[in-house]
N, C-alpha and C positions, 0 to 999 in steps of 0.2 A: 503493499500498500502506499501511496505517495502524499506527502503532507506538505502543504503551505504555511512555512514558519513565517511570522512575525516579528520575528529577530530584534533589533535593538536590546541584545543581552547584554552589553558593556554599559544599559543605561538604566535599565527597570529590569522587574523580572515579571513581566508580563508574559512572555513566551514560556517560561517555566513555570508559571502557574499554570497555565492550558497545556502543559504536557509537551511541550514543543511545535504546536502547529495544530493547526485544523486539516482533517484527511481529506483529500479531495473528493469532489463528488458530496458533498456533505452539504446539508440544509442548516444554517447557524440563525437560531432564535436569540435575540436580545431581549428580554420585556421586562418592561418597568415603567412606573409612573412617571409623572413629571418631577424634572430634577433627581432621577434617579441615577444618571449618569450615562444613560444609552449612547447618546451622540459623541461623548467625550471617549468613551470603550472606543464604541465605530471608527473615531477618527484614531485611535492609538492602532486600531488593527489597520485601517486602510495605509498609514504612514509608515508602519512596518515592514507590511508587503510591499507596498512599492518600494525601500529600503532592500529589499533582499529580492529585487526584480520581478517580483508576479506584475503582470500587468492588471490594473482594478480601474473596474468602472462603477461611479459612486452617481446614484440617481436621489436628489435630498428635496424635502419641503422644505427646508429650512431657510434657504435664501439662495441669491444669484452667486456667482464664480467670485465677485469682486468679498462679498460676505465670509465665502468660506475660508479664502486665501488668509482675511484678518482674520478668523476665526481661530485657523490651525497656528498661523504664526504668533500669535498668544500663546499656544501650548508648546511652542519651540517645535513644532511640525512643520515643516517649512516645504510644503510639498510644491511650490513652484516649479523647479527644476523637472519633476515628475512629470507635471503637465505639459511642457515644453515640449518635454521629449516623449510623447506618448505614451506614458506607463500609466498616466492617471488619466482617466476623459471622466468630466463633471457632467451632469445632467441635473438642473435645476426644474424642479417641479411644483408649478405655480398652481394653486387649490382654490384662485379666485373665482374661475370660470367654470363652468359644469360641464365636464368634459368624461370621454371614457377613459377614465385613467389607468386601472386596471389592465386594461387591453392594450394600450400606449406601452405601459410597463414591460408586458409579456410578449410583445411581438417581435419577433427574431428583427435584429438591426444591430446597429454601431454599440448598442448599450451592453449586447451580449456578446459582442466581440472581444472577450478579457478571459482571465483565468479565474477574476472573481468578480461578482456582481454584488454590490451593497445597495439595498433599501434601505436608506435613514428616515424613518416616517412613515412604513409601511402601514400601519393601520389608521394612519389619517388620510392616505393615498386611497384605501381601500372606501375610508368614511365620505371620502368626497366625490366618489365616482358614483351618480347617480342609480346607475343600474344595481351596483353591489349596496348602497345605502338604503334601498328599497327591500331587500333582504334581512337587513339586520332588525331583531326585535321580533322575528317571525321565524316560523321552524325551518323557512328555506337557507335562512342563514348559515349552516353548517354544509347543507349540499353547495352553496354558493361558493364557501372557501374550499371545500374540498376540489371545486374543477380547478380555482388558481394552482392549487399545489400540485394536481397532475399535470397542468402547463409547466412546473418547473423541473418536470420529471426529466424530460430531453436533455436542457443543459447539467443537471445532475449527473445523467448518465454518461454525457461527455467529460466528465471530471471537475466540472466548475464548482467552484464553491460559492454558496449564494446565502450571503447574510442581512436578515431583516430585523430592524429595529420595530418596535411593536409597543406603546402604551395601551394598555387592555383596558383602560377608561375610551378608547376609540371603537373598540368591537364590543360584540355581545359576547357570552360564554359560548352559545353556540359556533360564532365564526372564530373563536380561539380556540376549540377544540382540536381541528384538524391541522392546526399549526400545531400544539402541541405533540399532536400523534406522529407528525412526521419529522418533526425534528430530529436530526442526528445529534445536534449540539443543542442544547436549552440552557440558556442562563438566563437564572431569573433576579433581575436587580432590586436592591431593598436600600430603602434608608433607616437607619435609628435614631433617634433623637436621644444624645446621654448628655444631661445637664443643657451646656450651650453649645455643646458637640454637634452636628450632623453627620454620622458616618454612612457610608456607602460599601454595600456589598454585593458581590455576586455569588449567589448560589448556585451550584452545577446541578443541576435537574436531570441532566444527560448528558453523557460525553461517548457517542458511538467511535469504536474504533480509536481511542486514543494512541499516541505514540509512546508516551510515558505515565505515570500516575500524575492523576488532575487533581488537582485541589478540590475539596469539597465546598470550601466557601473560602472568597479571595474579597479580603477589605480594601478598598483606596480609596485615595483620595484624587481631588484634582486641582491642581495648582499652576496661576498663572506663571509662565516661563520655564515650566518643568511638564507641564502633561500629565498623565496619568502616572500614579505613584502607590507602589503595591504597599499597603499598611501592617496587613496580617493577613494569616494563610492557616486554614485548619484541612490536614486529610487525613482520612478515616484510619 
């Protein structure tokens, strides 16, 4: 089995915490509420993948490419050279207009001509798609997501890694179930308030095909000028 390392082992312990990388052909789900650190962890993954030579395509609902470059620079994840070299391709997904967003995301094209495809804000993308949104809150929600997951089979079978970040508040439980069932790697991002400190952690719900032992719980913080910092780890 081949793996996609997220590198930077001389800078942080993130790659070590996930066992040395994601298996090729994996569906990776980062799930957590607002402020849980989904985008920060996805940013770390994207930067590390590019540094390791992987070709990455990122679809984001968060902002245009200028905003993205500023955000990454603030974390000392400078991806400009990767963008210019074509190792990273950035696709902004505006949510203001009603469009078939899910179909546009899944449609074969430049987005899928990469080793790793990341959708940051996948839950919002689904919720703002009129056809998908109509199924939320109905018994059809699970079948709607099952159809989406089935469309991912071809790129996964071709060895691509697909990473989705999802705020569970954006989707119904019925819509989330097929994602939970299909994910090869499922990290639940949580926050704990201890006194005046807000502590973030990633609980590893599933990690299929791990290269090396993977931490059960990964405590982390996000620091300006440093990026993601591992604070504590728990191994069963």
